[in-house]
N, C-alpha and C positions, 0 to 999 in steps of 0.2 A: 343431324342434329350437331349444328357449330357452335361452338361455346366460347367464349373469355377472349376475345380478337380486338384490336383495335379497327374503328371504324375506317372503313376506306370504300375503295371504288365497288368492290363484291358487295358492300352493306348498302349503297347507295342504288346498286343494281336491284337489290332486291326489297328494298322499300319502295321503289319506283314501282315494281312488280306488283308490291302489295298496295301502293296508293292505287294503281288501276284495277286492282282488284276491288278495293275500297270503293271506288267509285260504283263499279257492277253491285255490289251487293250489299252496302251500307257502311256505315262507321265504325261497327263493332269486326269486320273483317280484318282491318289491318290497325295495330296499335303498333306505336312507340312510346315509351313511358319515361319521364326523366322526372327525380323528386321536385325539380324547380316549379314545373308548370302543368298543370293538368289542360290548360282549354287550348295550347296550340295545335296546328295540323300536324300532320305525320311529317310533313318535309322540313317545317319550321322545328320541329323536335329531334330529327334528325341531325338537321345543323346543329344541333347544342349537343351533339356527341362527339362531335370532330375534336379528337386529342383524348376525347375520353375512354376509359376502359370501360366496353359495357358486354353483357350478356345477351345472347340473340338467342331466341326461341321461335322453332318454327311449327306452327300449329295448323291443322286441319281448318278450312272454313266452315262453320256452323249452316252456310247455305246449300253450296255446293259439292263440298267435301275434298274439294284440291288443297293441297298444302302449300299456297303463297301466304299464308298470314305470319306475320314476323312481328314481335314482339323485343323490344330493344329495351335492357333495363339497366339504367347505369350502377355501376358496382360502387361501393364506398371506397 
């Protein structure tokens, strides 16, 4: 698990992988959360993280049990 780092290429790759996984297993498989807007897509939300300090969590998919589920939460 990786925490507290600036969003960059690694995160874009992780979120891209999570987005692909989301298409396969449904909307709850991949999440990116920002206090600003709950309705945007993962790709739109991750763009909002550019320059933010974020905490990333890697979780197991509830559908297939793999671990590409990324939750990014903006830190205050």
